[in-house]
N, C-alpha and C positions, 0 to 999 in steps of 0.2 A: 503494500499500500504505500503510496508516494506520501512524502511528510512536507511537501511543497505547498504553494499557495493554491486556494481553491476559488472559483468565482462565486460572487454574491448568490447566484441561483442555486449552485451546488451546496453552499453553505445553508441556504433557506430549506432545500430539500433534506438534507441531514438533520438539521435541528428540528424539523417537524416529524422526521421518522424517531427520533430520539423522544420526543415528547411522548408519542404513542408507546414506545418501547418501555418509558418510565412508569407510564400508567399501568401497564401490564405487568411490569416488574414489581410494582407496589401491591398489586392484588396477590400476585403469586406469595410475596413475602409475608403479608399481611394474614393471609389465610394458612399460614403455618408451613412454608417450604421446609421440606427436610434437610437437616443439616449436612453440608456439603464437606468433603475432607478437610481438616483444617490444617495450616502450617504448623509443624512442631515448633515450639519456641526454641532460640538458639541455646539457652541453658535456663532450667528451671531453677526457680529460688530454693534454696534448701531451709529446712526447719532451723531455727535459730533459738538458743537460751535467752532468758529474759535478761534483757540488757539493763544498763542503769536508768534508775527511775527519778535522777535528779535533776534533769535538763528542765527547765521551764515550759509550759505548754503554749504560753502565748495566748493571744486575744482568740475569742471563740470564732469558728467559721463565718465566713459570708454565705449568703444565699447565692442563689445562680444569677447570673447577670441578667439586664432585662430582655435581651434578645439574641439567639444564636448568631455566631458569627462564622464565615466561611472564606477559605483562602487556600494557599498551597505553602508548602516547604520551599525555601530558596537557598538551602544550604550551599549547594554545589556552585550557586552563582558567585557567592563570596568566597568560601572556604577553599576553592580549587585555585584563586588568585591568577586565573586565566582570562579574565574578560576586563576590557578597558570600562571606565565610567560611562563612556557614551553607551556601550554594549547593554552594561547593566540598567541604565536609565530606560533604554529601549524594551528590554525584558520586563521590567517591573510595570512600565507603562501598558503593556499587553496584558500582564496580569491583572492589573487593575481594570482596564476595559472589559474583561470577563464578569465583573461584579464582585470579585473578590476585595475584601476589606482588611483582612490580616496576612500577614506573612510570618512563618515561623523559621528561625535561623539561629545558629549557635552564637552565643556571647562567650566566647573562648577565654576562660580565665587564664590559661597557659599564656596566651598572647597579651592580654591586658596587664597582668602583674608577672612579669618574668623574674622580678626580685621583690623579697617581701616590702610591702608598703610602697612600691614605685609602679605607679600605674601610667601604662601608656594607652590612651583611649583611641589611637589613630584608627585602628581596624574597627572597632564598635562605632566611633563617629561617622564611619564611611556608611554602615549599614543604616544606622538611624537617619542620616542624612538621604541617603537614597530612596528609603522606604517612604519618608515623610514627602518628599518632592514628588512622589508617586501617588500619593494619599493613602498609602496602607500603613497600617498598624503593626508594630513589631511585637511577635510573640517570642521572647528570647528563651533559649534554653541556657541556663546557667551550669557550664562545664568547661573543660575537664581541668584536672590537676596539674599546675606548674611542677617543674621538675623539683624545686625546693619544697614543695608541700606534699607530694605524693608519698602514700604509705607504701607504695612499692617502687623502688629504685629505678629510674628510667621508663616508667610506665604512667603515662598521662591518663589512661583509662583504668586508673585505680583511685579510689576515695582518697581524700586528704587525711594525713596523720591527725590534724586538728579541725574538729567543725568549726571550731571559732574563727580560724584563718578563711575558711569558705564563706562564713556568715559576714566577715568583714567585706570581702569582695562583693556579695550579693548586696549588701547595704551601700557600698560606694556605687555600684551600678545604679540601683534604684534612685541615689540621689543625684545621678547626672542624667538619667533619661526618664524618670518618672515625672509626674505632674511638677512644672515649675522647676525641673531639673536644670543643673549648670548647662548641659549642653543646649537646651532650649533657650537658655537666657543668652549664651553666645550666638545663637543663629536666629536673629529676628527676621532673616529673610524667609524662614521656612513655616509654614503652617504647622504648628507644633502637633505631633501624635504621639503624646506620651505613653510610655509603657504601663499598662495596667494589669498586666497578667504575667507572671513568671514559673516557668517550667524547671523544678529543681532536679538537675541531670537529666540524663537520657538513657532510658532502659536501665534503671539501677538493678533490676532483676534479671538482667542477661550478662553472663559471664564475659563478654566480649566486651562489655562496657564498665564492668566493675570488677577488676581483678582483685585477687585471683578467683574469688566466688562471690556470689551475692550474699549479703549480710542485711537483713532487715532492720535488726537493732542499730547498726552502725548508721544506716540511712534514716532512721527515725531521728537519731541525734543531729545529723547534718542537716535535715529538713526542717526541724525545729528551730534550730539556730539560724538557718537562713530566713525562715519566714519571719522569725522576731526582728531579725535586722531590717528586712524590708518594710515591715509593719511600722517599724519606728520612724520611717522615712515617709510611708504612705500607707495610712490606716486602711484605707480601702481597696488596697492592692490585694489582688487574688494570686495566691501562691499555690501552685498545684503539683501533686506529687508527679515525678517524671515519668514519660511514657512507658507503662509496663507491657511487656510480652505475655505475662503468665499472672495476671492479677488474682487468679483462683487461688494461687499458693502464696504469692508475695503479701497481699493485702491482709490476709489473716495473720501472717507472721508479724507484719507491723504492728497490728492491733494487739497481739499477744506480747511484743516486746516492749510496748511503753503503754502503761494504762492510761486510759483517757485521750490517747491521741486522735481517736476518730473525730470528736468534736472539734477539733482544731486542724482540719483538713478543709481547706477552701475548695479542693476539685482533684480528680484523678485522672490523669490522661492515661490514654491507653493506645496500643498500636495493633489493631484486629487486622491482620494480614490473611484476611480470608480468601478462598481460592475463586468464590464467587460473591455476588452482591448479598445473597443468602447466607453464605458462611461468614461475611463482615458482621451482619446483623446478628447471627449466633452468637459471636464472640462478644458483641456489645451487650446483647441480653445475658450472657453468663457473667459479665463483670457487674451490671445491675443487681443480678441476683445475689452474687458475693457481698454486694455492699448491703444490700436488705438483710442477709443472715447476720452481718456484723452489725446491724442495728443503724447502719449509715444510708438510711432511705432518703435522705434530703441532700446527700453528698453529689455534687455535680460531675459528670464526665466529659472529658475533651478527648476526641478522637484526633490526635496530633500526628498520625501517620496510618495511612492505608494506600494501597496501590499495587499495581502489577508491572513488572518488567518484561518486556517483549522479545528478550534474547539472554542467554541461548535456551533453544527448548529443553524442557525437562527439568531445569533447576527451579528451586523453590520459589515461589510467587511469580514464576512464568505464565504469560497469558499470550495466544496468538494476537498480533495487531489488529486484526480485523475485528476483534471481540471487544478490545479495551474501552472505545468509545461508548457502548451500550452498558458496560459494567460500571464505568466511572458515573456516567448519569444516573443510573438506577441506584446505586449505593447512595450519591449525594442526597437524590430527593427522599429516599428511605430514612435516611438518618435525620433528615430536616422534619420529617413527617411524624417520625417513630416518639412513642411515648416512653423514652428511655432516660430524659434529662441530659442530653447531650448539648453542651453550651457552645462548643466551637468543633469545627472539622476543618483539617488542613490535609490535602492530598498529598502524598509523597509520589513525586517531587515535580516542581516546575520544569527544571531544566536539567539534563544531564548530556555529557559531551558526545555521547554516542560514536565512541571510537574504538574501544575493544570489544570485538563480537563474543567474546568467551567471557566478559565480565557483566554480571547482571545488574552491577550498581551503575554501569553506564547507560542503561536502556529503560530506567524508571521515568525519565522527563517526558512531559506530554507536550511541551513546546520545542518545536526545531531550534537547536542551538544556533542556527543561522539566522534566526527571525522567520517571518512569515507565520503562518497558521497550520492546523492539522485537524483531522477529525476529532482527535482527543480534546483539543482546546476548543472546539466549537460544542462538543458534547458537555464539557466542564461548564461552558459559559449557559448554555442552554438549560442544564440542571440547577445553576445558581440563580436563574431567573425564575424557575418554578419554585425553587426551595425558598426564595423570599417573598412568595405571593402565598396568600390565604389557600387552604386546602384540606381535605379531609385528613384527620389523624390517622395513623397506621398504630393497630394494637399489636405491639412486639414484646413489650417487657411487662405489662400490667398481669399479674395472676400467672407468671410463668414460673415461680421460683420452683 
């Protein structure tokens, strides 16, 4: 399938077909489609002993935001360091034209604080400025450990030795990019889009991002410390648990490791990489059921990653290119209409370089790296238009425990 430009007539025809498909997919999902085979998590969280109970819990959790938000991950656009400011601006403008309002990307601790207390905000300033200029709000992931702070020498994907060090960075970040922050005061030329939601780490239940192995008690301490530091800057900020791949094991371990923490979690981010739209919804329903069993019925969910790679065939999360537009549209509309308490959804991912055919991470992007458009982007935009308009709710999570 071509990834180049399409005529307005072709775009309109594809969008109309997707609308019809979305309606059909919604009916199938709402009436109880069977669960498709699920992607196994990269590493399941392990049971943990009770951790220290001394860390303060902080203020009570906030409720859900007033309206759901939709957008995309843009991490490769910045983290790859392969795109000029002009290319970045063009890509973000294209994302905003789809109707997206938020963009998720890393706020890399190891880049911003290479030495203790010595902040270099150049990288984060670039992200904040580019997103604001495009009318997008940043959903930052506060990660990973600088060499001086890591609990595993030479490993940035390991938790910090000190939760206080991580919290100090999170608080400094909020003071710069939150409401009234130093960055916005220094850039009166920009229409401010202050950060209002912070994701604490990425996949802390995945051994690839929390080495040597997941540890819910240690994550509790880090989450609470960072949340307190951010709340001291902005009491209305929402601080969410970093995107989980296995919430059914990690969330109970978090609650067991720190008494009372559930009432102080503003939200839980999840990464439901289901093989089909029904599979994604099944994973979201499972996460909602886990929260219900833990007594956290009002805790908000954030789907901060879902998506499919179009190469190579047979790999985890692979989907033929011809199917991806309809899967994207059906999933987004279903998440918007489902009764699962999802506050935000960001597809993974807006752009990838599409270079190495054997590397699935190079083929998750829905937008062509050289610009133009694609059936995926047309589907994404059509779905956001439907998702932001009134429509019948889908009964997905109610009464499914």
